[in-house]
C-alpha positions in Angstrom: 0.0 0.0 0.0 1.0 3.6 -0.4 1.3 5.6 2.8 3.8 8.2 4.0 4.2 6.0 7.1 6.4 3.8 4.9 9.1 6.5 4.8 8.5 7.6 8.4 9.3 4.0 9.5 12.7 4.3 8.0 13.8 6.7 10.8 15.2 4.9 13.8 13.5 7.4 16.1 10.1 7.1 14.5 6.9 8.3 16.3 4.7 6.0 18.4 1.8 6.1 16.0 3.9 4.9 13.1 5.4 2.2 15.3 1.9 1.1 16.3 0.7 0.4 12.7 4.0 -0.8 11.2 4.6 -3.4 13.9 1.0 -4.7 14.1 1.0 -8.2 12.6 3.7 -7.4 10.0 3.6 -10.9 8.5 -0.1 -10.8 8.0 0.0 -7.2 6.7 2.8 -8.0 4.2 0.9 -11.2 3.1 -2.2 -9.1 2.5 -0.3 -6.6 0.4 1.4 -9.3 -1.7 -1.9 -11.1 -2.3 -3.9 -7.9 -3.2 -1.1 -6.5 -5.4 -0.6 -9.8 -7.2 -4.3 -10.3 -8.0 -4.6 -6.7 -9.2 -1.4 -7.0 -11.3 -2.5 -10.1 -13.1 -6.1 -8.9 -13.7 -4.9 -5.5 -14.9 -2.5 -7.0 -17.4 -5.3 -9.4 -18.5 -7.6 -6.4 -19.0 -5.0 -4.6 -21.2 -4.1 -7.5 -23.4 -5.9 -7.9 -26.8 -8.7 -10.4 -26.8 -9.8 -13.1 -29.2 -12.8 -12.4 -31.3 -12.4 -8.6 -31.0 -11.3 -6.5 -33.9 -8.4 -4.2 -33.2 -9.1 -0.6 -32.6 -7.5 1.7 -35.0 -6.5 5.3 -34.3 -5.4 7.4 -37.2 -5.4 10.3 -34.8 -3.8 9.6 -31.5 -5.7 10.7 -28.4 -4.0 12.3 -25.5 -6.7 11.1 -23.2 -6.2 7.5 -24.3 -2.5 7.9 -23.7 -3.2 9.2 -20.2 -5.4 6.2 -19.4 -2.6 3.8 -20.5 0.0 5.7 -18.4 -2.3 5.5 -15.3 -2.5 1.7 -15.7 1.3 1.4 -16.3 2.0 3.4 -13.1 -0.4 1.2 -11.1 1.3 -1.9 -12.5 4.8 -0.6 -11.5 3.5 0.5 -8.1 2.0 -2.9 -7.5 5.4 -4.5 -8.4 7.0 -2.3 -5.9 4.6 -3.4 -3.2 5.2 -7.1 -4.0 9.0 -6.7 -3.9 9.0 -4.7 -0.7 6.6 -7.0 1.2 8.4 -10.1 0.0 11.7 -8.8 1.3 10.1 -7.9 4.6 8.7 -11.4 4.9 11.9 -13.2 3.7 14.3 -11.1 5.7 12.7 -9.9 8.9 16.1 -9.2 10.5 16.9 -6.7 7.8 14.0 -4.5 8.8 14.8 -4.9 12.5 18.2 -3.3 11.9 16.5 -0.1 11.0 15.7 0.5 14.6 19.3 0.4 15.5 21.5 3.4 14.6 24.4 1.6 12.8 26.6 3.7 10.6 28.4 0.8 9.1 25.3 -1.0 7.7 23.2 1.3 5.5 21.6 -1.4 3.4 18.4 -1.8 5.6 17.8 1.9 5.6 18.6 2.2 1.9 16.1 -0.5 1.0 13.5 1.0 3.3 13.8 4.4 1.8 14.2 3.3 -1.8 11.2 0.9 -1.9 9.0 3.4 0.0 9.9 6.2 -2.4 9.3 4.0 -5.5 5.8 3.2 -4.3 5.0 6.7 -3.2 6.4 8.3 -6.5 4.4 6.0 -8.8 1.1 6.5 -6.9 1.7 10.2 -6.7 2.1 10.1 -10.5 -1.2 8.3 -10.8 -2.9 11.2 -8.9 -1.3 13.8 -11.2 -2.3 11.8 -14.3 -5.9 11.6 -13.1 -5.9 15.3 -12.6 -4.4 15.8 -16.1 -7.1 13.4 -17.5 -9.9 15.6 -16.0 -8.2 18.7 -17.4 -7.7 17.1 -20.8 -11.3 16.0 -21.0 -12.5 19.5 -20.3 -10.1 21.0 -22.8 -11.2 18.5 -25.5 -14.8 19.6 -25.5 -13.5 23.2 -25.4 -11.4 22.3 -28.5 -8.2 23.5 -26.7 -6.5 20.1 -26.4 -4.6 17.9 -28.7 -1.9 15.3 -28.8 0.8 17.9 -28.4 -0.5 18.7 -24.9 0.6 15.3 -23.7 4.2 16.7 -23.5 3.0 19.3 -21.1 1.1 16.7 -19.1 4.3 14.6 -18.8 6.3 17.6 -17.6 3.7 18.5 -15.0 3.1 15.0 -13.8 6.6 13.7 -13.5 8.1 17.0 -12.5 5.6 17.7 -9.7 5.6 14.0 -8.5 9.5 13.9 -8.3 9.7 17.4 -6.8 7.2 16.8 -4.1 8.5 13.3 -3.3 12.1 14.4 -3.0 11.2 17.6 -1.1 9.0 15.7 1.4 11.6 13.0 2.0 14.5 15.5 2.4 12.6 17.4 5.1 11.6 14.1 6.8 15.2 12.8 7.0 16.8 16.1 8.0 19.6 16.3 9.1 20.3 12.6 8.2 18.5 9.3 7.9 20.2 8.0 11.0 19.2 11.0 13.1 15.8 12.2 11.9 14.4 15.1 13.9 11.6 14.3 16.3 8.3 16.1 16.5 5.0 16.2 14.6 5.9 19.5 13.0 8.9 17.9 11.4 6.9 15.2 9.6 3.9 17.5 8.6 5.6 18.8 5.3 6.2 15.2 4.2 2.5 14.3 4.7 1.4 17.4 2.9 3.5 16.7 -0.1 2.2 13.2 -0.2 -1.5 13.9 0.2 -1.7 17.2 -1.7 -2.2 15.5 -5.2 -4.7 13.0 -3.7 -6.8 15.8 -2.3 -6.5 17.7 -5.5 -8.1 14.9 -7.4 -10.9 14.5 -4.8 -11.8 18.2 -4.9 -11.0 19.4 -8.4 -11.7 16.4 -10.6 -15.5 16.2 -9.8 -15.8 19.9 -10.7 -14.0 19.5 -14.0 -16.0 16.3 -14.8 -19.3 18.1 -14.1 -18.3 21.0 -16.3 -17.2 18.7 -19.0 -20.5 16.8 -19.0 -22.4 20.1 -19.3 -20.2 21.1 -22.2 -20.8 17.8 -23.9 -24.6 18.3 -23.6 -24.2 21.8 -25.2 -22.1 20.4 -28.0 -24.7 17.6 -28.7 -27.5 20.1 -28.8 -25.7 22.6 -30.9 -24.5 20.2 -33.5 -27.8 20.0 -35.2 -30.0 22.1 -33.0 -31.8 19.0 -31.5 -31.1 16.6 -28.6 -32.1 13.1 -29.7 -32.4 10.0 -27.5 -29.1 8.6 -28.9 -27.3 11.8 -28.0 -28.9 11.9 -24.6 -27.7 8.3 -24.0 -24.2 9.1 -25.2 -24.1 12.0 -22.7 -25.4 9.7 -19.9 -22.7 7.1 -20.7 -20.0 9.7 -20.5 -21.3 10.9 -17.1 -21.5 7.4 -15.8 -17.9 6.8 -16.9 -16.7 9.8 -14.9 -18.7 8.6 -11.9 -17.1 5.2 -12.0 -13.6 6.7 -12.1 -14.3 8.9 -9.0 -16.0 6.0 -7.2 -13.0 3.8 -7.7 -10.7 6.5 -6.5 -12.8 7.2 -3.4 -13.1 3.5 -2.5 -9.3 2.9 -2.8 -8.1 6.0 -1.0 -10.7 7.0 1.6 -9.2 4.5 4.1 -5.9 6.4 3.8 -7.4 9.7 4.8 -9.3 8.1 7.7 -6.2 6.2 8.9 -4.0 9.3 8.7 -6.5 11.4 10.6 -6.6 8.8 13.4 -2.9 8.4 13.6 -2.3 12.2 13.8 -4.9 12.3 16.6 -3.0 9.6 18.4 0.3 11.4 17.9 -1.0 14.5 19.6 -1.8 12.5 22.8 0.7 12.2 25.6 0.4 8.4 25.7 -1.3 6.5 22.8 -1.6 3.4 24.9 -4.2 4.8 27.3 -7.3 2.8 27.7 -9.7 5.6 26.5 -7.9 5.5 23.2 -8.4 1.8 22.6 -11.2 2.2 20.1 -9.2 4.8 18.1 -6.2 2.5 18.0 -8.3 -0.4 16.8 -9.9 1.8 14.1 -6.4 2.9 13.0 -5.3 -0.8 12.8 -8.4 -1.8 10.9 -8.1 0.9 8.3 -4.4 0.1 8.0 -5.2 -3.4 6.9 -8.0 -2.1 4.6 -5.4 0.1 2.9 -3.2 -2.9 2.2 -6.1 -4.5 0.3 -7.6 -1.5 -1.5 -4.6 0.6 -2.5 -3.1 -2.2 -4.8 -6.5 -3.0 -6.2 -6.8 0.4 -7.8 -5.1 -0.7 -11.0 -7.6 -3.4 -11.8 -10.6 -1.4 -10.7 -9.6 1.5 -12.9 -9.4 -0.7 -15.9 -13.0 -1.7 -15.2 -14.0 1.9 -15.0 -12.0 2.8 -18.2 -12.8 -0.1 -20.4 -15.3 -2.4 -18.7 -14.6 -6.1 -18.4 -12.8 -7.1 -21.6 -13.0 -10.9 -21.1 -10.6 -13.8 -20.5 -9.7 -15.0 -24.0 -6.4 -13.4 -24.8 -5.1 -13.0 -28.3 -1.3 -13.5 -28.5 -0.8 -13.1 -32.2 0.8 -9.7 -31.9 2.1 -9.5 -35.4 -1.4 -9.7 -36.9 -3.0 -7.0 -34.7 -3.1 -3.3 -34.8 -2.0 -1.3 -31.7 -4.9 -2.0 -29.2 -4.9 1.6 -27.9 -6.0 3.1 -31.2 -9.6 4.3 -31.8 -11.5 4.7 -35.0 -11.9 8.4 -35.5 -11.8 8.1 -39.3 -13.3 4.7 -40.0 -16.8 4.0 -41.2 -19.6 2.7 -39.0 -19.3 -0.8 -40.5 -15.6 -1.0 -39.4 -16.3 -0.2 -35.7 -14.4 -2.5 -33.4 -17.3 -2.7 -30.9 -20.9 -2.6 -32.1 -23.1 -0.3 -30.1 -26.8 0.1 -29.6 -25.9 3.8 -29.7 -24.2 4.0 -33.1 -23.0 7.5 -32.9 -21.2 7.4 -36.3 -24.3 6.0 -38.0 -26.3 8.9 -36.6 -23.8 11.3 -38.1 -23.9 9.7 -41.5 -27.7 9.3 -41.6 -28.4 12.8 -40.5 -28.0 15.9 -42.5 -24.3 16.2 -43.5 -22.6 19.2 -42.2 -19.5 20.1 -44.1 -18.1 22.8 -41.9 -14.9 22.2 -40.0 -16.6 23.3 -36.8 -19.0 20.4 -37.0 -16.2 18.0 -37.6 -14.3 19.2 -34.6 -17.4 18.8 -32.5 -17.9 15.2 -33.6 -14.3 14.4 -32.9 -14.5 15.9 -29.4 -17.7 14.0 -28.5 -16.3 10.7 -29.8 -13.0 11.1 -27.8 -15.0 11.3 -24.6 -17.1 8.2 -25.3 -14.3 5.9 -26.5 -13.1 3.1 -24.3 -15.9 1.5 -22.4 -16.5 -2.1 -23.4 -18.9 -3.3 -20.8 -21.9 -5.5 -21.6 -24.4 -4.5 -24.2 -24.0 -0.8 -23.5 -20.9 -0.4 -25.6 -20.9 3.0 -27.2 -19.6 3.5 -30.7 -15.8 3.4 -30.7 -15.5 5.6 -33.7 -14.7 8.7 -31.8 -11.6 9.8 -30.0 -13.5 11.1 -27.0 -14.8 7.7 -25.8 -11.2 6.5 -25.9 -10.2 9.2 -23.5 -13.0 8.6 -21.0 
């Protein structure tokens, strides 16, 4: 799981609240993390692999939103691998971690492993948060016709730059003046926790606002395209709204336990003695949410693929040389070439309706299709012929 307590534990003079959760049934906790991360890793890869019986999705025009979704999945996979490696070492070499509690200037490997593995996990999940924020921004810019593939470079700079900057800054402040003699006190650790949870809170607060505005803009585009708002267009707008709801629901489910746990631990840290009997229920709640974090944090990768693409099935197609790149959509293909048939055949509606030859209408169609591309669940598959669906 991803928690700033992982880095705090690397200090020999760690606080009592961190000691409480990190030493509570460590074998069970590491086993839970390994199991959850392994299941999520396998299912995420299965979701992303091309499937038998499905035509490849083509994308003459690359979609920045589709690229962001892929990068989110990649970061989740790498973060899950970090959890598996770290927990496996802790289980296999319990004495290595015990040495962190002893100030030993001649043996830095335990501390180096503790800091390195914690920073790897924290950095990748922080990148996920920033990519989710970029996804919401890109979705809004798409319908405002202010985004394009070139903006992905700016997203890369912002995501990796801020993730690395905040991670390094927070850890540097935490381990000042050195790893073997971290400063004591809650005020010393606060900057580290702020840099860790700032992108998470940004997604929780800002993304719903951007998603809501994007859905409103999509409805305006659909109405303005031909001056009418048909049942198919209403259904398309609803599907886009549901897709955003699923993304935020997964995010809240996977990370709400972290916020609750951190609040409880901070409250315990402010008490003179966290082992007092009146604090027993708070300690138990902190330990329960700690275990829940070990289950839900790694599962984010798989749950996000369900929100992005729906369940893609079990039958994997391994004939790579005969397939197109699976991340491509069909922005320029005809309705008969759609990779996924849909009861809401958006491209068919465009061709059957009065043809609008202006470039403004074409930009509107491309924007709407990018937001609706990507969901493959059940019989509610929307037409994949637009770049918008790929991004949402």
